[in-house]
C-alpha positions as CSV (number, residue, x, y, z in Angstrom):
1,X,0.1,0.1,0.0
2,X,2.8,2.5,1.0
3,X,4.6,1.5,-2.4
4,X,1.3,2.3,-4.2
5,X,1.2,5.7,-2.3
6,X,4.9,6.4,-3.3
7,X,4.1,5.7,-6.8
8,X,1.0,7.9,-6.9
9,X,2.7,10.7,-5.2
10,X,5.8,10.6,-7.5
11,X,3.4,10.6,-10.4
12,X,1.5,13.7,-9.2
13,X,4.9,15.3,-8.5
14,X,6.3,14.8,-11.8
15,X,2.9,15.8,-13.4
16,X,3.1,18.9,-11.6
17,X,6.5,19.9,-12.4
18,X,5.8,19.1,-16.1
19,X,2.5,21.3,-16.0
20,X,4.7,24.1,-14.4
21,X,7.3,23.8,-16.8
22,X,4.8,23.8,-19.7
23,X,3.2,27.0,-18.3
24,X,6.4,28.6,-17.9
25,X,7.2,27.8,-21.5
26,X,3.9,29.0,-22.7
27,X,4.1,32.2,-20.7
28,X,7.8,33.0,-22.2
29,X,6.4,32.4,-25.7
30,X,3.7,34.9,-25.0
31,X,6.3,37.7,-24.0
32,X,7.2,40.0,-26.5
33,X,9.7,43.1,-26.5
34,X,8.1,45.7,-28.9
35,X,9.7,49.0,-30.4
36,X,7.4,51.8,-31.2
37,X,8.6,54.5,-33.4
38,X,6.8,58.1,-34.0
39,X,7.2,58.6,-37.8
40,X,4.5,61.3,-38.1
41,X,6.1,64.0,-40.0
42,X,6.4,67.4,-38.2
43,X,6.7,68.0,-34.3
44,X,4.1,66.2,-32.8
45,X,4.8,63.8,-29.8
46,X,2.6,60.8,-29.5
47,X,1.4,59.4,-26.1
48,X,1.2,55.4,-26.1
49,X,-1.2,53.7,-23.8
50,X,-1.8,50.2,-22.7
51,X,-5.5,49.0,-23.1
52,X,-6.5,47.2,-19.9
53,X,-9.6,45.4,-21.1
54,X,-10.1,43.6,-17.6
55,X,-10.9,47.1,-16.1
56,X,-11.6,49.2,-18.9
57,X,-8.7,51.5,-18.0
58,X,-5.9,52.6,-20.2
59,X,-2.4,53.3,-18.8
60,X,0.3,55.6,-20.2
61,X,3.2,53.6,-21.4
62,X,5.3,56.7,-22.4
63,X,5.7,59.5,-24.7
64,X,7.3,59.2,-28.1
65,X,9.1,62.3,-29.1
66,X,8.6,63.6,-32.9
67,X,10.9,62.7,-35.8
68,X,11.9,59.1,-35.1
69,X,11.3,59.0,-31.3
70,X,11.0,55.5,-29.9
71,X,9.8,53.6,-27.0
72,X,10.7,49.9,-26.2
73,X,8.0,47.9,-24.2
74,X,8.0,44.5,-22.7
75,X,4.3,43.1,-23.1
76,X,2.5,39.8,-23.9
77,X,0.9,38.3,-27.1
78,X,-2.4,40.0,-27.9
79,X,-2.1,43.0,-25.5
80,X,-3.6,46.0,-27.0
81,X,-2.2,49.6,-27.4
82,X,-3.6,52.7,-28.5
83,X,-2.6,56.4,-29.4
84,X,-4.2,59.5,-30.4
85,X,-3.7,61.8,-33.5
86,X,-6.0,64.8,-33.8
87,X,-8.7,63.4,-31.9
88,X,-8.9,60.0,-33.7
89,X,-7.6,57.0,-31.4
90,X,-5.8,54.2,-33.1
91,X,-5.6,50.7,-31.5
92,X,-2.9,48.2,-32.5
93,X,-2.1,44.7,-31.4
94,X,1.8,45.0,-32.0
95,X,4.3,42.8,-33.7
96,X,8.1,43.5,-32.8
97,X,8.5,46.8,-34.5
98,X,5.7,49.1,-34.9
99,X,5.5,52.6,-36.7
100,X,2.8,55.2,-35.2
101,X,1.7,57.1,-37.9
102,X,-2.2,57.0,-37.9
103,X,-3.7,56.8,-41.3
104,X,-1.1,58.6,-42.9
105,X,0.4,56.1,-45.7
106,X,2.9,58.4,-47.5
107,X,5.7,60.4,-46.0
108,X,7.1,62.8,-48.7
109,X,10.8,63.0,-49.0
110,X,12.6,65.3,-51.5
111,X,15.9,64.8,-52.9
112,X,17.6,67.6,-54.8
113,X,20.0,66.0,-57.3
114,X,22.2,66.6,-60.2
115,X,21.6,65.2,-63.5
116,X,23.3,65.0,-67.0
117,X,26.8,64.7,-65.4
118,X,26.1,67.7,-63.0
119,X,25.1,70.0,-65.8
120,X,21.7,70.4,-64.6
121,X,19.6,69.6,-61.5
122,X,16.3,68.2,-60.6
123,X,14.4,66.5,-58.0
124,X,13.3,63.1,-56.8
125,X,10.1,63.0,-55.1
126,X,9.9,60.0,-52.9
127,X,6.6,58.7,-51.1
128,X,7.7,56.4,-48.2
129,X,5.1,54.1,-46.9
130,X,5.8,53.4,-43.3
131,X,3.5,50.1,-43.1
132,X,5.2,48.2,-46.2
133,X,8.4,47.7,-44.5
134,X,8.3,49.5,-41.1
135,X,12.0,49.0,-40.1
136,X,13.2,49.9,-43.7
137,X,11.1,52.9,-44.0
138,X,12.1,54.0,-40.3
139,X,16.0,53.6,-41.0
140,X,15.6,55.4,-44.2
141,X,13.9,58.5,-42.6
142,X,16.3,58.5,-39.8
143,X,19.1,58.8,-42.4
144,X,17.5,61.6,-44.3
145,X,16.8,63.5,-41.1
146,X,20.4,62.9,-40.2
147,X,21.6,64.4,-43.5
148,X,23.3,61.1,-44.4
149,X,22.5,61.3,-48.2
150,X,23.5,64.7,-48.7
151,X,26.5,64.6,-51.2
152,X,26.1,61.0,-51.9
153,X,26.9,59.5,-55.4
154,X,24.5,57.6,-57.8
155,X,27.5,55.0,-57.9
156,X,25.4,52.2,-59.9
157,X,23.1,53.4,-62.6
158,X,21.9,50.7,-65.1
159,X,19.2,51.5,-67.5
160,X,16.3,48.9,-67.5
161,X,17.4,47.6,-64.2
162,X,18.2,49.8,-61.1
163,X,19.9,53.1,-59.7
164,X,21.5,52.6,-56.5
165,X,23.1,55.0,-53.9
166,X,23.8,55.3,-50.2
167,X,27.5,55.2,-49.4
168,X,28.0,58.6,-47.5
169,X,30.8,61.1,-48.3
170,X,32.3,61.0,-44.9
171,X,34.5,57.9,-44.3
172,X,33.7,57.9,-40.4
173,X,29.9,58.2,-41.0
174,X,29.8,55.7,-43.8
175,X,31.9,53.2,-41.6
176,X,29.9,53.9,-38.6
177,X,26.4,53.3,-40.5
178,X,27.8,50.4,-42.4
179,X,28.0,48.3,-39.3
180,X,24.3,49.1,-38.0
181,X,22.4,46.6,-39.8
182,X,18.8,46.1,-39.3
183,X,16.7,42.9,-39.4
184,X,14.6,41.9,-42.5
185,X,11.0,43.2,-42.5
186,X,8.2,40.3,-43.2
187,X,8.2,40.1,-47.0
188,X,5.4,41.3,-48.8
189,X,4.5,39.3,-51.7
190,X,1.2,41.3,-52.0
191,X,3.3,44.4,-53.0
192,X,5.0,43.4,-56.4
193,X,7.8,45.6,-57.5
194,X,7.2,48.3,-60.1
195,X,9.5,50.8,-61.8
196,X,10.3,53.6,-59.1
197,X,9.9,51.4,-56.3
198,X,12.5,51.9,-53.5
199,X,14.3,49.1,-51.6
200,X,17.6,48.1,-49.7
201,X,20.4,46.5,-51.4
202,X,22.1,44.0,-49.2
203,X,24.3,41.1,-49.2
204,X,22.3,38.4,-47.2
205,X,19.5,38.2,-44.5
206,X,19.4,41.0,-42.1
207,X,22.0,42.9,-43.7
208,X,20.4,46.3,-44.5
209,X,22.1,49.3,-43.6
210,X,22.2,52.4,-45.8
211,X,22.4,51.5,-49.6
212,X,19.1,52.0,-51.6
213,X,18.1,51.0,-55.0
214,X,15.4,52.4,-57.2
215,X,13.7,50.1,-60.1
216,X,14.4,51.8,-63.4
217,X,11.8,52.2,-66.1
218,X,11.9,49.6,-68.8
219,X,12.8,46.8,-66.4
220,X,11.3,43.5,-68.0
221,X,8.8,41.6,-66.3
222,X,11.1,38.5,-65.3
223,X,13.4,40.9,-63.3
224,X,10.4,42.7,-61.8
225,X,9.2,39.2,-60.6
226,X,12.9,38.7,-59.2
227,X,13.1,41.9,-57.0
228,X,11.7,40.9,-53.8
229,X,12.7,37.3,-53.7
230,X,15.6,38.2,-51.3
231,X,14.4,38.8,-47.8
232,X,16.1,42.1,-47.5
233,X,14.5,43.5,-50.4
234,X,10.9,44.5,-49.2
235,X,10.0,47.7,-50.8
236,X,9.4,50.8,-48.4
237,X,8.4,53.4,-51.0
238,X,8.3,54.7,-54.5
239,X,8.9,57.5,-56.7
240,X,5.9,60.2,-57.2
241,X,4.7,60.7,-60.5
242,X,5.7,59.3,-64.0
243,X,9.0,57.4,-63.5
244,X,9.8,57.7,-67.1
245,X,9.9,61.3,-67.0
246,X,11.5,61.9,-63.6
247,X,15.0,63.0,-62.8
248,X,15.7,59.3,-62.5
249,X,16.1,59.0,-66.0
250,X,18.3,62.0,-66.2
251,X,21.0,60.6,-64.0
252,X,24.2,59.7,-65.7
253,X,24.2,56.1,-66.7
254,X,27.4,55.8,-69.0
255,X,29.4,53.8,-67.0
256,X,27.0,50.9,-66.7
257,X,26.9,48.4,-64.1
258,X,29.7,47.5,-61.3
259,X,32.6,45.1,-62.0
260,X,32.4,42.4,-63.5
261,X,29.1,43.2,-65.3
262,X,30.2,46.8,-66.2
263,X,32.6,49.7,-65.9
264,X,31.0,51.4,-63.1
265,X,32.6,52.1,-59.6
266,X,33.5,49.3,-57.0
267,X,31.2,49.7,-54.0
268,X,34.0,48.6,-51.9
269,X,36.4,51.2,-53.2
270,X,34.0,53.8,-52.3
271,X,34.1,52.8,-48.6
272,X,38.0,53.5,-48.5
273,X,39.2,56.6,-47.1
274,X,39.8,58.3,-50.4
275,X,36.4,57.1,-51.9
276,X,35.2,60.6,-52.6
277,X,38.4,62.6,-52.5
278,X,40.1,60.7,-55.2
279,X,38.7,57.5,-56.3
280,X,35.0,58.8,-57.6
281,X,36.3,62.3,-59.0
282,X,39.3,61.1,-60.7
283,X,38.1,57.8,-62.2
284,X,34.3,58.5,-62.5
285,X,34.1,62.2,-63.2
286,X,30.8,62.2,-64.8
287,X,28.7,60.8,-62.0
288,X,25.8,62.5,-60.7
289,X,25.1,63.3,-57.0
290,X,22.3,63.7,-54.4
291,X,22.6,67.5,-53.2
292,X,20.3,67.2,-50.1
293,X,17.2,65.1,-49.1
294,X,14.9,66.0,-46.5
295,X,11.2,65.3,-45.2
296,X,9.0,67.8,-47.0
297,X,6.6,68.4,-44.1
298,X,9.6,69.1,-41.6
299,X,11.4,71.8,-43.8
300,X,10.3,74.5,-41.5
301,X,11.4,72.5,-38.4
302,X,14.8,71.7,-39.7
303,X,15.5,75.6,-40.2
304,X,14.4,76.3,-36.8
305,X,16.7,73.7,-35.5
């Protein structure tokens, strides 16, 4: 009888330990660290609240300052948060990275560029969609606000394929940002690439940093289908207006692709100390450049700063 009780007690103890372990694992699986970012153009801070559905209350988690202010929150699967923009409350059950921008689907970025081998100038008007590729969009906007792209060369311009840029003029800045990779966003097969779409150039999963490509007009359907196959190529925006008549088609393309497919600049050489002081001006004097990029709705704010 004592032996039977011992076996029964042993079984109950084992079952209790197993149940406890299972519950702990399930709880850990539900836990989530979420980064919220305020990408609403302008100077408006956003207050983020946690919605307590058991009590009907909401708790202030923190204030996200404008122009890329962020807040990291430890939460659980299924928890709901909210924020208010101009009297309208927006509710979200977050993934790991969330942009707060309300119903705003286009953030306008303008890049003043040289064209025709710096004989003329024009603008590239970019519509950044904060929800297509949240991490990619947020990184691009951060770089624009930081002035990273000012003075940058269009170092890879291939008609009917792509135009690429994103290696900063200052060696310290480009090397610093080159080490700050971001993880890939979720793929978006529901957003097929079109001419004028922007995405990141990368070298493998979770390799995105600063280099961007724009799909050129005239690209064939097979190549369009291939864009986005790589995990780092989720589009985050597009050129506004008619791409075939945009400044994109006026950027010097005579050097062709980078080696070994063409005679254009080698990206690795641009990262060297003399990339902009010697290599590009001496070997590729006809290249065009970005003069300045900025968020259109924040121009007055930048001037005040």
